[in-house]
N, C-alpha and C positions, 0 to 999 in steps of 0.2 A: 504493499499500498504506499509505502514511503516513496519506493521508487516510482511508483505511478505519479504521485503527486509533484516530486522533483522534474520528471519529465514533461508534465502539465505546466509547470512554472517556468521552465528555462525554454520551451517550444517557442513563445513568442518573441524570445531572444535572438533566437537563429532565424526565423523569420523576418526579424527587422534587420539583422546584419546582411542577411541575402538581399534584401530590398535595397540596402545602401550600396552594397555593391553593383547590383544589376542596374539600378535605375538613379542613384542619388548622386553620383560622382562621376558623370561621363560628360566631358567638357564638350562643348559645341564648337567644333573646327571645320574651317575649310578644306575640303579634301583638294590635295594638291596631286596627288598620284606619281607614279612613275613613267616617264616617258619611253618609246620603244627604243630609243637611241642609247638609253642608259645600259651599259654592260658592265661596269665594275662600281659598287658601292663600296665604299670605304668608311670603315667606323674608327674614330678617334676618341681616346679617353684614357681613363685610369684603370686602377684594378677590377673597378667594377664593369667595366667594358672588357678587360682581359677575360675576366672570368666567363664570360662569352654566352650565358644562358639567354639574354634577352636578344642578343645577334643570332643565336642558333634558331630562337622560336620565331623571328622575322622570316630568316631565310626559309625555314621548313613551311612557314605558311606559304609563302610564293611559290616554292617549287611544288608543293601539292596542289595548290588552286589553280596554276597557270601551267598547263603542259607543255607549252611552246617556249617557257621562260628559257632565257640564255644570260642570265646575271651571274656575275661573280661577288659574294658578298666578302669581303676582305675585313678582318679584324686585326687592327695594330694597336689597341688599347694597351698601356703600358703600366703595370702596378707604380702606385707612388707618384706617379707623374702630375704636374701643374702646367698650365697655361700661363700662370702668373709668373713663374720664374721663382718663386719663393720656396723655402725649406727652413724648418725649424732647428735649432741647434740639436743635436743628438738624435737626429732621425735615424731609424733602424739602429736603435742602440749605438749610434756615433759610427757605423759603418759605411755609409754613405749618404749624401745628401739627395733630396728628393730629384728624379730627373725633370728636365725644363723641356717643354715639347719644343721651344724655339730651336733647340740644338739639332732636332731630328726631323722637323717636318719637312724640309726641302727634299732631303732623300727619300722620305715616305712618298712625296706626291711624284717625285721624279720616277720611281721605281714601279707604283701601283698605277699611275695615271687614270685616277678615278674619274668617273661622270657625275657621281652624287657623292656628297660627304655627309656624315652625320658626326658631330663632335659633343660629347658629353664631359664638361668640367666643373670644377667648383667644390666639391666634396673634400678636396685635398687643399685648395687654393686660401681657405680661411685658416689654414695651419691647426686646426681644432682648438682655435683661441677666441675670445669674445669679439665681437664686431670691432674694426679698427679702420679707419679711412684710409690709412696708407696701405693696409693690405688689400683692401676692396678696390682701390685705385689700380693696384697692380694687376688685380683680376680683371677689371673693366680692360684696360690697355692691352692685356693678352689676348682677350676675347676678340677686341677690335683688330689687333694685329692678325689674329687667327683668319676672321673673317675676310679682310683684306687679300691676305695671301691665297684664300680658296678662289675667290671671286675674280682676281686679277689674271687668273689663268682660264678663265671662262667656265668653271665648274660650279656647280649648284651646292650650296651649303645649307643643312637644316641644324640648328641648335638644339640641343635637349637640356632642360633645367636640371642642376644637380639633383641626385635622389634624395630621398628622406634621411634626415638623421634622428636617431631614437636615444633620447636622453634618459630613458629608463635602461637602458643596455650599456651605452658609451659612458665616458668619463668627464664630459665636458657639459655642466649643465646649461651652458648658453649658447651651445653650438647651433641648436635646431633653429634658434631665430636668426643666426647668421646664414644659415642655408636658406631660410625663408626670405631674408633680405637679397641674397645673389639670385635666386631663382625669379623674385618678383622684378629686380632690374632686367633680368634677360627677357622676361615676357614683355616688358615695356618696349622693348626694341622692336617688336612687331609693328607698332604705330610710329616710334620714333625714328626707325632706320629703315621700315619696311622690309625686315629680316623675317624668314620662316624660323620660327620658335615652336617646339612642341612641349608643352607645360606636363612634364610626367611628375613633378615636385608635389604639387597641389593635390591632385587625386590621391596619391599615395599618402601625403600627410593626414588628408580628411578620413580616409579610410582606416588607416592605422589607430588614429586617435580616437574614432569611433568605436573601434573595437576594444581599445584599453579601457575607455570610459566605461563600457557595459561590462567588459571582465572585471574590474573593479567592483561595480554595483552587485554582481553576482558573485564575487568571491571566486573566481576561477584563474587558473593560471594567465600571466601577463602575455598579451598577444605582441608580437613584434614583425616587422618586415625586415629588420636588421638586426641579428642577433648580437652582434658585437657593437651595435650602435652607427656603424659605417656601412659594412658589406651587405647588401639586400639578399635576402633568400630567393627560392624559386618563384615564391608568391609575387615579390618585388620585381623580380625579372619579366614575370609575364605582365605586370602592370605597365612597366617601361615599354615592352613590345607591343601591347595592346595599344597605347595611346599614339605610338608611332604607326600602326597599322591603320588606325582610325583616322589620323590625319592624312594618310594615303590613299584613304577612301574606302578601305575595308570595312564596311558598316556592320557586317555579319559577325564581327568578333565583339561588338558592344555590350553584349549579354554573356559572354563566354568566362567563365572563372578559372580557365587554365589552358594550356596549349593542346593539352590532349583532347579536350571537349571543342577545341577550334578545328581540330584536324579529325573529328570522329566520324564523320561521315564521308571520308576520303578512302578508297581502296588502298591498302597496302601501307597506309599512313604511319603505322608504328615502325614499320620496317625502313620507310624512308627517312623519318625523324632520327632513327638509331644512325643512319648512314651520314646524314646532315650533321650530326653530333660528332661523329668520328672525325669527319672532314675538317670541321672547324677547328678541333682539338690540335691537329698537327699542323693545319695549315697556318694557325696565328703564330705560332712558335717559328715556323719557316720564314714569315714575312717580317717579324721582328728581328730575326738574324739577319736576314738579307739587306734590310735596311739599317742594319749597324746601329743598333740602341747601344747606349752607353750605361744602362742599369745592370749592376752587379747581381748575383744571384739569381738569375733567370736560366730556363732551360734552354740549351742550344737546340735550335730547329733544325730540321733536314735541310740539306741544300735545296733551293728553290726548283732546280730542275727535276730533282727526285721526288720532291713533295708535289709537283705537278703532274707527274706520272701517276702517284697515288691518287690526287684528285679527279685524273681523267678515269682511271679505274672505277672509282666510287659513281662518277657521273654516268657511267655506262649502267652500273647496277642499278642505280635510281631510275634513270630512263626506262630501263626494263621492268622495273616495278610500276611505272606509270603507263604501260601501255594496256 
């Protein structure tokens, strides 16, 4: 009897959470799409991009939904990196400073020759310290520089706001507000500079805070999208991927809670997703090694020609599954 009563009392909670996710926090964005001329899509960012789940989700969605797709999704996210050029004292236990995108961007663009770039920075650029105008100015200058470097070669760039910071799990009580500030500024560039900006931060923040508020009310374990405060989990990565897909016009994902649901009606989707995941895993290291990043303690990737042979083999397997 007690179990039944508990289930009845918590059932509205789960319905409320489902409603929040499915209907409450989906922003209205103008779909921009990807033109047929796009053959290479490049993802720039830090460890959240390098971990790769949101990139894999985006690629898997397009691969499974568009049979004639011929786009290479290139992940060159580099852990610890900033676009501001800043690094705190004693980073990584004093072993090395944070890498600076300024140092490697030219080589990355030269080798990858992208037709479209997604860039996600900010979570490292505040150096996990309270808001400081000088640090914020360095971030803004870095983003302006990045935007100019991409657009001057005639390539389209879409900025992603920094992901959410969870103060209940991280060590810095004021850092969530810093990321709010950075994300809001980036969103403002839509009107001020006519930039393309996908706001992944706000939906994640609202969703996470709604969960945590209700968790506290019902006395259940604390919900998070970032178990260590910074690095988002699979649910967080899907929220990033979903906002990007919505921006690109893929309205079908608006009510999907995860990538498996988004691919559920596609034949052989699980096998295709596994192959895309495998391919992303070795290609990101191959690209990072080929573009000669300077960050220590990174895995050495396969030589690019060897990696491309593996890529082509997996591409054939994917195409065979799509027949």
